[in-house]
KEKEKOL-308893 format. One record per residue (C-alpha): residue in three letters; chain; x, y, z. Coordinates in steps of 0.001 Angstrom, whole numbers. Example, Ala and Ser with C-alpha at 12.3 -4.5 7.8 and 13.67 -1.06 7.14 Angstrom:
2
<atom res="ALA" chain="A" east="12300" north="-4500" up="7800"/>
<atom res="SER" chain="A" east="13670" north="-1060" up="7140"/>
//
This chain:
314
<atom res="MET" chain="A" east="14868" north="35955" up="-83354"/>
<atom res="GLU" chain="A" east="11083" north="36141" up="-82940"/>
<atom res="ASN" chain="A" east="9605" north="37985" up="-79994"/>
<atom res="GLN" chain="A" east="7998" north="35623" up="-77491"/>
<atom res="THR" chain="A" east="5296" north="36712" up="-75086"/>
<atom res="GLU" chain="A" east="6132" north="35520" up="-71592"/>
<atom res="VAL" chain="A" east="3261" north="33797" up="-69792"/>
<atom res="THR" chain="A" east="2349" north="35576" up="-66528"/>
<atom res="HIS" chain="A" east="-446" north="33234" up="-65421"/>
<atom res="PHE" chain="A" east="-1904" north="29796" up="-66094"/>
<atom res="ILE" chain="A" east="-5431" north="28423" up="-66321"/>
<atom res="LEU" chain="A" east="-6035" north="25176" up="-64431"/>
<atom res="MET" chain="A" east="-8805" north="23268" up="-66193"/>
<atom res="GLY" chain="A" east="-9786" north="21358" up="-63041"/>
<atom res="LEU" chain="A" east="-11490" north="17986" up="-62841"/>
<atom res="THR" chain="A" east="-14330" north="18531" up="-65293"/>
<atom res="ASP" chain="A" east="-15767" north="21109" up="-67673"/>
<atom res="GLN" chain="A" east="-19368" north="20029" up="-67017"/>
<atom res="GLN" chain="A" east="-20977" north="23006" up="-65298"/>
<atom res="GLU" chain="A" east="-23821" north="21007" up="-63721"/>
<atom res="ALA" chain="A" east="-21305" north="18801" up="-61887"/>
<atom res="GLN" chain="A" east="-19336" north="21689" up="-60350"/>
<atom res="ASN" chain="A" east="-21637" north="22296" up="-57364"/>
<atom res="TYR" chain="A" east="-21804" north="18590" up="-56473"/>
<atom res="LEU" chain="A" east="-18022" north="18269" up="-56709"/>
<atom res="PHE" chain="A" east="-17584" north="21387" up="-54577"/>
<atom res="ALA" chain="A" east="-19743" north="19880" up="-51794"/>
<atom res="LEU" chain="A" east="-18003" north="16489" up="-52044"/>
<atom res="PHE" chain="A" east="-14443" north="17814" up="-51912"/>
<atom res="LEU" chain="A" east="-15265" north="20370" up="-49236"/>
<atom res="PHE" chain="A" east="-16493" north="17481" up="-47071"/>
<atom res="LEU" chain="A" east="-13384" north="15387" up="-47851"/>
<atom res="TYR" chain="A" east="-11079" north="18324" up="-47109"/>
<atom res="LEU" chain="A" east="-12750" north="19129" up="-43795"/>
<atom res="ALA" chain="A" east="-12683" north="15442" up="-42837"/>
<atom res="SER" chain="A" east="-8970" north="15285" up="-43680"/>
<atom res="VAL" chain="A" east="-8044" north="18426" up="-41738"/>
<atom res="LEU" chain="A" east="-10202" north="17637" up="-38690"/>
<atom res="GLY" chain="A" east="-9177" north="13965" up="-38593"/>
<atom res="ASN" chain="A" east="-5464" north="14693" up="-38829"/>
<atom res="ALA" chain="A" east="-5759" north="17600" up="-36371"/>
<atom res="ALA" chain="A" east="-7428" north="15213" up="-33908"/>
<atom res="ILE" chain="A" east="-4486" north="12792" up="-34279"/>
<atom res="VAL" chain="A" east="-2023" north="15633" up="-33567"/>
<atom res="CYS" chain="A" east="-4048" north="16727" up="-30513"/>
<atom res="VAL" chain="A" east="-4171" north="13279" up="-28918"/>
<atom res="VAL" chain="A" east="-478" north="12629" up="-29617"/>
<atom res="VAL" chain="A" east="463" north="15934" up="-27953"/>
<atom res="THR" chain="A" east="-1930" north="15765" up="-24986"/>
<atom res="GLU" chain="A" east="-1904" north="12046" up="-24068"/>
<atom res="ARG" chain="A" east="1251" north="11163" up="-22104"/>
<atom res="GLN" chain="A" east="1074" north="7453" up="-22949"/>
<atom res="LEU" chain="A" east="1391" north="8385" up="-26647"/>
<atom res="HIS" chain="A" east="4699" north="10187" up="-26116"/>
<atom res="THR" chain="A" east="6622" north="7403" up="-27872"/>
<atom res="PRO" chain="A" east="8632" north="7350" up="-31132"/>
<atom res="MET" chain="A" east="5847" north="5633" up="-33097"/>
<atom res="TYR" chain="A" east="3282" north="8303" up="-32222"/>
<atom res="PHE" chain="A" east="5806" north="11115" up="-32577"/>
<atom res="PHE" chain="A" east="6237" north="10097" up="-36231"/>
<atom res="LEU" chain="A" east="2463" north="9674" up="-36587"/>
<atom res="GLY" chain="A" east="1998" north="13266" up="-35414"/>
<atom res="ASN" chain="A" east="4470" north="14393" up="-38077"/>
<atom res="LEU" chain="A" east="2577" north="12373" up="-40699"/>
<atom res="SER" chain="A" east="-702" north="14036" up="-39713"/>
<atom res="CYS" chain="A" east="897" north="17502" up="-39946"/>
<atom res="LEU" chain="A" east="2169" north="16633" up="-43424"/>
<atom res="ASP" chain="A" east="-1276" north="15423" up="-44504"/>
<atom res="ILE" chain="A" east="-2981" north="18619" up="-43296"/>
<atom res="CYS" chain="A" east="-505" north="20737" up="-45274"/>
<atom res="TYR" chain="A" east="-613" north="18373" up="-48278"/>
<atom res="SER" chain="A" east="-4389" north="18724" up="-48662"/>
<atom res="THR" chain="A" east="-4278" north="22478" up="-48018"/>
<atom res="VAL" chain="A" east="-1800" north="23049" up="-50855"/>
<atom res="ILE" chain="A" east="-4209" north="21530" up="-53401"/>
<atom res="VAL" chain="A" east="-7844" north="21455" up="-52278"/>
<atom res="PRO" chain="A" east="-8734" north="25114" up="-51458"/>
<atom res="LYS" chain="A" east="-7609" north="26240" up="-54921"/>
<atom res="MET" chain="A" east="-9558" north="23357" up="-56464"/>
<atom res="LEU" chain="A" east="-12689" north="24348" up="-54508"/>
<atom res="ALA" chain="A" east="-12399" north="27917" up="-55822"/>
<atom res="GLY" chain="A" east="-12238" north="26480" up="-59320"/>
<atom res="PHE" chain="A" east="-15517" north="24610" up="-58840"/>
<atom res="LEU" chain="A" east="-17229" north="27916" up="-58017"/>
<atom res="LEU" chain="A" east="-15610" north="29861" up="-60888"/>
<atom res="GLY" chain="A" east="-15612" north="27125" up="-63532"/>
<atom res="TYR" chain="A" east="-11849" north="27442" up="-63998"/>
<atom res="GLN" chain="A" east="-8838" north="28401" up="-61907"/>
<atom res="ARG" chain="A" east="-6513" north="31237" up="-62779"/>
<atom res="ILE" chain="A" east="-3142" north="31032" up="-61035"/>
<atom res="SER" chain="A" east="-161" north="33346" up="-61413"/>
<atom res="PHE" chain="A" east="3194" north="32032" up="-62609"/>
<atom res="ILE" chain="A" east="4702" north="32602" up="-59146"/>
<atom res="GLY" chain="A" east="1663" north="31036" up="-57478"/>
<atom res="CYS" chain="A" east="2009" north="27985" up="-59714"/>
<atom res="ILE" chain="A" east="5686" north="27546" up="-58831"/>
<atom res="VAL" chain="A" east="4877" north="27940" up="-55112"/>
<atom res="GLN" chain="A" east="2125" north="25308" up="-55325"/>
<atom res="LEU" chain="A" east="4454" north="22953" up="-57208"/>
<atom res="HIS" chain="A" east="7163" north="23498" up="-54582"/>
<atom res="PHE" chain="A" east="4967" north="22700" up="-51584"/>
<atom res="PHE" chain="A" east="3330" north="19751" up="-53348"/>
<atom res="HIS" chain="A" east="6707" north="18082" up="-53953"/>
<atom res="PHE" chain="A" east="8119" north="19236" up="-50612"/>
<atom res="LEU" chain="A" east="5312" north="17575" up="-48663"/>
<atom res="GLY" chain="A" east="5007" north="14539" up="-50952"/>
<atom res="SER" chain="A" east="8707" north="13632" up="-50832"/>
<atom res="SER" chain="A" east="8846" north="14348" up="-47077"/>
<atom res="GLU" chain="A" east="5996" north="11892" up="-46585"/>
<atom res="ALA" chain="A" east="7828" north="9161" up="-48532"/>
<atom res="LEU" chain="A" east="10912" north="9663" up="-46334"/>
<atom res="LEU" chain="A" east="8821" north="9805" up="-43152"/>
<atom res="LEU" chain="A" east="7077" north="6519" up="-43986"/>
<atom res="ALA" chain="A" east="10524" north="4906" up="-44295"/>
<atom res="ALA" chain="A" east="11523" north="6322" up="-40885"/>
<atom res="MET" chain="A" east="8299" north="4904" up="-39405"/>
<atom res="ALA" chain="A" east="9065" north="1491" up="-40930"/>
<atom res="TYR" chain="A" east="12561" north="1583" up="-39389"/>
<atom res="ASP" chain="A" east="11008" north="2440" up="-36015"/>
<atom res="ARG" chain="A" east="8761" north="-649" up="-36241"/>
<atom res="TYR" chain="A" east="11731" north="-2802" up="-37295"/>
<atom res="VAL" chain="A" east="13778" north="-1759" up="-34241"/>
<atom res="ALA" chain="A" east="10791" north="-2110" up="-31887"/>
<atom res="ILE" chain="A" east="10018" north="-5672" up="-33013"/>
<atom res="CYS" chain="A" east="13407" north="-7098" up="-33962"/>
<atom res="ASN" chain="A" east="15575" north="-5375" up="-31345"/>
<atom res="PRO" chain="A" east="13273" north="-4479" up="-28436"/>
<atom res="LEU" chain="A" east="15988" north="-4384" up="-25761"/>
<atom res="GLN" chain="A" east="17955" north="-1730" up="-27663"/>
<atom res="TYR" chain="A" east="14831" north="158" up="-28803"/>
<atom res="PRO" chain="A" east="14885" north="2903" up="-26099"/>
<atom res="LEU" chain="A" east="18577" north="3528" up="-26824"/>
<atom res="ILE" chain="A" east="18356" north="3507" up="-30634"/>
<atom res="MET" chain="A" east="15076" north="5426" up="-30932"/>
<atom res="CYS" chain="A" east="15797" north="7991" up="-28237"/>
<atom res="GLN" chain="A" east="14193" north="11436" up="-28359"/>
<atom res="ARG" chain="A" east="17238" north="12998" up="-30036"/>
<atom res="ALA" chain="A" east="17312" north="10329" up="-32747"/>
<atom res="CYS" chain="A" east="13585" north="10738" up="-33448"/>
<atom res="VAL" chain="A" east="13851" north="14533" up="-33737"/>
<atom res="LEU" chain="A" east="16862" north="14224" up="-36059"/>
<atom res="LEU" chain="A" east="15071" north="11673" up="-38255"/>
<atom res="ALA" chain="A" east="11952" north="13845" up="-38509"/>
<atom res="ALA" chain="A" east="13999" north="16985" up="-39207"/>
<atom res="ALA" chain="A" east="15978" north="15128" up="-41888"/>
<atom res="THR" chain="A" east="12782" north="14060" up="-43696"/>
<atom res="TRP" chain="A" east="11373" north="17616" up="-43748"/>
<atom res="THR" chain="A" east="14733" north="19137" up="-44765"/>
<atom res="MET" chain="A" east="15443" north="16667" up="-47578"/>
<atom res="GLY" chain="A" east="11909" north="17100" up="-48892"/>
<atom res="PHE" chain="A" east="12274" north="20888" up="-48861"/>
<atom res="PHE" chain="A" east="15541" north="20934" up="-50821"/>
<atom res="HIS" chain="A" east="14281" north="18319" up="-53271"/>
<atom res="ALA" chain="A" east="11268" north="20534" up="-54027"/>
<atom res="LEU" chain="A" east="13444" north="23658" up="-54142"/>
<atom res="MET" chain="A" east="15524" north="22074" up="-56900"/>
<atom res="HIS" chain="A" east="12433" north="21515" up="-59046"/>
<atom res="SER" chain="A" east="11059" north="25001" up="-58275"/>
<atom res="ILE" chain="A" east="14284" north="26709" up="-59365"/>
<atom res="MET" chain="A" east="14614" north="24610" up="-62521"/>
<atom res="MET" chain="A" east="10968" north="25226" up="-63441"/>
<atom res="SER" chain="A" east="11238" north="28989" up="-62867"/>
<atom res="ARG" chain="A" east="14173" north="29141" up="-65326"/>
<atom res="LEU" chain="A" east="12061" north="27785" up="-68198"/>
<atom res="HIS" chain="A" east="10339" north="30053" up="-70736"/>
<atom res="PHE" chain="A" east="6586" north="29789" up="-71213"/>
<atom res="CYS" chain="A" east="5286" north="31608" up="-74278"/>
<atom res="GLY" chain="A" east="1837" north="30020" up="-74607"/>
<atom res="PRO" chain="A" east="-534" north="28278" up="-74495"/>
<atom res="ASN" chain="A" east="-1107" north="28695" up="-70768"/>
<atom res="ILE" chain="A" east="-3826" north="26085" up="-70168"/>
<atom res="ILE" chain="A" east="-2834" north="23294" up="-67746"/>
<atom res="GLU" chain="A" east="-4904" north="20130" up="-68200"/>
<atom res="HIS" chain="A" east="-4866" north="19342" up="-64496"/>
<atom res="PHE" chain="A" east="-6366" north="20586" up="-61213"/>
<atom res="PHE" chain="A" east="-3027" north="21713" up="-59738"/>
<atom res="CYS" chain="A" east="457" north="22703" up="-60877"/>
<atom res="ASP" chain="A" east="2621" north="19624" up="-61290"/>
<atom res="ILE" chain="A" east="5915" north="19160" up="-63105"/>
<atom res="LYS" chain="A" east="4857" north="17065" up="-66108"/>
<atom res="PRO" chain="A" east="1802" north="19169" up="-67113"/>
<atom res="LEU" chain="A" east="3931" north="22332" up="-66853"/>
<atom res="LEU" chain="A" east="6804" north="20879" up="-68880"/>
<atom res="ARG" chain="A" east="4395" north="20219" up="-71758"/>
<atom res="LEU" chain="A" east="3799" north="23997" up="-71987"/>
<atom res="ALA" chain="A" east="7470" north="25057" up="-71898"/>
<atom res="CYS" chain="A" east="8979" north="26743" up="-74953"/>
<atom res="SER" chain="A" east="12613" north="26054" up="-73954"/>
<atom res="SER" chain="A" east="14547" north="22813" up="-73535"/>
<atom res="ILE" chain="A" east="13213" north="20560" up="-70774"/>
<atom res="MET" chain="A" east="15876" north="17841" up="-71067"/>
<atom res="LEU" chain="A" east="17587" north="18683" up="-67752"/>
<atom res="ASN" chain="A" east="14246" north="18976" up="-65950"/>
<atom res="LEU" chain="A" east="13230" north="15503" up="-67124"/>
<atom res="ARG" chain="A" east="16561" north="14018" up="-66091"/>
<atom res="LEU" chain="A" east="16284" north="15514" up="-62608"/>
<atom res="LEU" chain="A" east="12691" north="14303" up="-62359"/>
<atom res="ASN" chain="A" east="13641" north="10755" up="-63348"/>
<atom res="ILE" chain="A" east="16900" north="10481" up="-61384"/>
<atom res="VAL" chain="A" east="16506" north="12643" up="-58254"/>
<atom res="THR" chain="A" east="12755" north="12306" up="-57725"/>
<atom res="GLY" chain="A" east="12934" north="8643" up="-58678"/>
<atom res="SER" chain="A" east="15585" north="8152" up="-55993"/>
<atom res="ILE" chain="A" east="13601" north="10130" up="-53398"/>
<atom res="VAL" chain="A" east="10670" north="7767" up="-53996"/>
<atom res="MET" chain="A" east="12431" north="4441" up="-54593"/>
<atom res="ILE" chain="A" east="15092" north="4542" up="-51846"/>
<atom res="PRO" chain="A" east="12524" north="5038" up="-49021"/>
<atom res="PHE" chain="A" east="10316" north="2396" up="-50658"/>
<atom res="VAL" chain="A" east="13185" north="-135" up="-50710"/>
<atom res="LEU" chain="A" east="14087" north="686" up="-47092"/>
<atom res="THR" chain="A" east="10438" north="279" up="-46061"/>
<atom res="LEU" chain="A" east="10217" north="-3027" up="-47943"/>
<atom res="LEU" chain="A" east="13434" north="-4329" up="-46343"/>
<atom res="SER" chain="A" east="12187" north="-3318" up="-42890"/>
<atom res="TYR" chain="A" east="9028" north="-5356" up="-43338"/>
<atom res="LEU" chain="A" east="10899" north="-8325" up="-44818"/>
<atom res="TYR" chain="A" east="13143" north="-8364" up="-41731"/>
<atom res="ILE" chain="A" east="10086" north="-8016" up="-39457"/>
<atom res="ILE" chain="A" east="8241" north="-10899" up="-41149"/>
<atom res="SER" chain="A" east="11304" north="-13179" up="-41151"/>
<atom res="PHE" chain="A" east="11989" north="-12355" up="-37481"/>
<atom res="LEU" chain="A" east="8405" north="-13123" up="-36449"/>
<atom res="PHE" chain="A" east="8335" north="-16479" up="-38242"/>
<atom res="LEU" chain="A" east="11831" north="-17569" up="-37179"/>
<atom res="LYS" chain="A" east="12065" north="-16204" up="-33643"/>
<atom res="VAL" chain="A" east="8483" north="-15910" up="-32341"/>
<atom res="ARG" chain="A" east="6905" north="-19323" up="-31769"/>
<atom res="SER" chain="A" east="3347" north="-18470" up="-30734"/>
<atom res="HIS" chain="A" east="735" north="-17374" up="-33236"/>
<atom res="SER" chain="A" east="-680" north="-14845" up="-30765"/>
<atom res="GLY" chain="A" east="2791" north="-13348" up="-30226"/>
<atom res="ARG" chain="A" east="3300" north="-12923" up="-33968"/>
<atom res="TRP" chain="A" east="-88" north="-11307" up="-34407"/>
<atom res="LYS" chain="A" east="396" north="-8984" up="-31436"/>
<atom res="ALA" chain="A" east="3764" north="-7784" up="-32794"/>
<atom res="PHE" chain="A" east="2581" north="-7416" up="-36379"/>
<atom res="SER" chain="A" east="-633" north="-5628" up="-35342"/>
<atom res="THR" chain="A" east="1508" north="-2623" up="-34327"/>
<atom res="CYS" chain="A" east="2556" north="-2366" up="-38017"/>
<atom res="SER" chain="A" east="-809" north="-2952" up="-39699"/>
<atom res="SER" chain="A" east="-1901" north="706" up="-39789"/>
<atom res="HIS" chain="A" east="1460" north="1880" up="-41139"/>
<atom res="LEU" chain="A" east="1535" north="-904" up="-43738"/>
<atom res="THR" chain="A" east="-1954" north="75" up="-44946"/>
<atom res="VAL" chain="A" east="-912" north="3738" up="-45270"/>
<atom res="VAL" chain="A" east="2272" north="2753" up="-47146"/>
<atom res="THR" chain="A" east="232" north="615" up="-49569"/>
<atom res="LEU" chain="A" east="-2177" north="3487" up="-50267"/>
<atom res="TYR" chain="A" east="626" north="6028" up="-50706"/>
<atom res="TYR" chain="A" east="2853" north="4010" up="-53027"/>
<atom res="GLY" chain="A" east="-21" north="2281" up="-54794"/>
<atom res="SER" chain="A" east="-1688" north="5491" up="-55963"/>
<atom res="GLY" chain="A" east="1611" north="7282" up="-56665"/>
<atom res="SER" chain="A" east="3145" north="4457" up="-58683"/>
<atom res="LEU" chain="A" east="49" north="4069" up="-60848"/>
<atom res="ILE" chain="A" east="356" north="7620" up="-62158"/>
<atom res="TYR" chain="A" east="4155" north="7984" up="-62374"/>
<atom res="LEU" chain="A" east="5041" north="4445" up="-63507"/>
<atom res="LYS" chain="A" east="2068" north="3905" up="-65791"/>
<atom res="PRO" chain="A" east="3086" north="3186" up="-69439"/>
<atom res="LYS" chain="A" east="2720" north="6139" up="-71785"/>
<atom res="SER" chain="A" east="469" north="4073" up="-74046"/>
<atom res="ILE" chain="A" east="-2334" north="4111" up="-71460"/>
<atom res="HIS" chain="A" east="-1901" north="7681" up="-70225"/>
<atom res="SER" chain="A" east="-5027" north="9833" up="-70350"/>
<atom res="LYS" chain="A" east="-5882" north="13198" up="-68838"/>
<atom res="ASP" chain="A" east="-8906" north="11899" up="-66942"/>
<atom res="SER" chain="A" east="-7186" north="8808" up="-65502"/>
<atom res="ASN" chain="A" east="-4223" north="10925" up="-64363"/>
<atom res="LYS" chain="A" east="-6582" north="13311" up="-62564"/>
<atom res="VAL" chain="A" east="-8419" north="10473" up="-60811"/>
<atom res="LEU" chain="A" east="-5161" north="8857" up="-59694"/>
<atom res="ALA" chain="A" east="-3804" north="12228" up="-58526"/>
<atom res="LEU" chain="A" east="-6941" north="12650" up="-56405"/>
<atom res="MET" chain="A" east="-6048" north="9431" up="-54594"/>
<atom res="TYR" chain="A" east="-2789" north="10715" up="-53119"/>
<atom res="THR" chain="A" east="-3685" north="14411" up="-52799"/>
<atom res="VAL" chain="A" east="-7198" north="14157" up="-51310"/>
<atom res="ILE" chain="A" east="-8299" north="10597" up="-50514"/>
<atom res="THR" chain="A" east="-5162" north="9214" up="-48833"/>
<atom res="PRO" chain="A" east="-4693" north="12171" up="-46402"/>
<atom res="MET" chain="A" east="-8361" north="11800" up="-45447"/>
<atom res="LEU" chain="A" east="-8103" north="8022" up="-44921"/>
<atom res="ASN" chain="A" east="-4901" north="8047" up="-42845"/>
<atom res="PRO" chain="A" east="-6505" north="9220" up="-39553"/>
<atom res="ILE" chain="A" east="-9410" north="6800" up="-40108"/>
<atom res="ILE" chain="A" east="-6982" north="3889" up="-40605"/>
<atom res="TYR" chain="A" east="-5028" north="4727" up="-37461"/>
<atom res="SER" chain="A" east="-8206" north="5297" up="-35439"/>
<atom res="LEU" chain="A" east="-9838" north="2008" up="-36463"/>
<atom res="ARG" chain="A" east="-6768" north="-238" up="-36406"/>
<atom res="ASN" chain="A" east="-4926" north="1221" up="-33415"/>
<atom res="LYS" chain="A" east="-6507" north="707" up="-30000"/>
<atom res="GLU" chain="A" east="-4308" north="3294" up="-28262"/>
<atom res="ILE" chain="A" east="-5280" north="6045" up="-30737"/>
<atom res="SER" chain="A" east="-8984" north="5148" up="-30681"/>
<atom res="GLY" chain="A" east="-8942" north="4976" up="-26864"/>
<atom res="ALA" chain="A" east="-7157" north="8339" up="-26598"/>
<atom res="MET" chain="A" east="-9691" north="9921" up="-28962"/>
<atom res="LYS" chain="A" east="-12602" north="8582" up="-26901"/>
<atom res="ARG" chain="A" east="-11055" north="10027" up="-23742"/>
<atom res="MET" chain="A" east="-10523" north="13380" up="-25465"/>
<atom res="VAL" chain="A" east="-14165" north="13453" up="-26642"/>
<atom res="ASN" chain="A" east="-15416" north="12486" up="-23160"/>
<atom res="LYS" chain="A" east="-13355" north="15270" up="-21566"/>
<atom res="ALA" chain="A" east="-14732" north="17789" up="-24067"/>
<atom res="MET" chain="A" east="-18316" north="16639" up="-23395"/>
<atom res="LYS" chain="A" east="-17849" north="16896" up="-19624"/>
<atom res="ARG" chain="A" east="-16520" north="20453" up="-19955"/>
<atom res="LYS" chain="A" east="-19634" north="21410" up="-21943"/>
<atom res="ILE" chain="A" east="-21988" north="19782" up="-19455"/>
<atom res="PHE" chain="A" east="-20091" north="20867" up="-16342"/>
<atom res="PRO" chain="A" east="-18176" north="24034" up="-17310"/>
//
């Protein structure tokens, strides 16, 4: 049996190899990252501090913002370092850790979006039972279940990936450690890894998507069959518009990269699509909720006014 050199680190090739573009990309993604972190942190602050936002819908929104802050932080800082260095060196352990948190947070977000859709379904279709069904204990259990299931789903992939042998090459044609780019570099059998990716990860994505879709089908049918006035329908559905926009962005960008036919796969298109759900979507989520939700925008204005008054009249 031939001796095989075990890979101890990987090289992430990043978004581009054009040196003149690195500085511009660094400035762009630093701005997007700061906007994402500050925007989502502002959502968390107003949800925690404003008493009128202490409801199930905003409790889940606060969880979503926490996920988005962590989601961006797992990917973007390492990518920014790569823009300055021209490439990114990452240890084998560091790569597995990044992969783990990427899938932990991504799958938790899919589950959380389904929980948020269920919350809107109960609020609109069963308003009298809403305080009983979506009590504080139920909300905490739902949120804890999404984080826990996401963690163990990612742990499965991390363990399976760490058991593979990598003997070279060690160049990952991506800007972060993901399962498929890593599997292409493995020197041992990846059959079980692919099956788990297709079956378990497919289920983690598709089951919440189906539940979210069913929730909105029930909401739409209820509004058209039970609510007579146009203004009443619009008022009820307006509470879902921000969540529906976020769901469309999340599943739209994710499905394009994971469900895209192999015949049209390319390294550059995969990187662009991955940017959508790792950088762009977390940055847009607080903007969507701020613009389309009057309670959030009003709470943010009050928070800014309070901060300005403290500066003027300390």
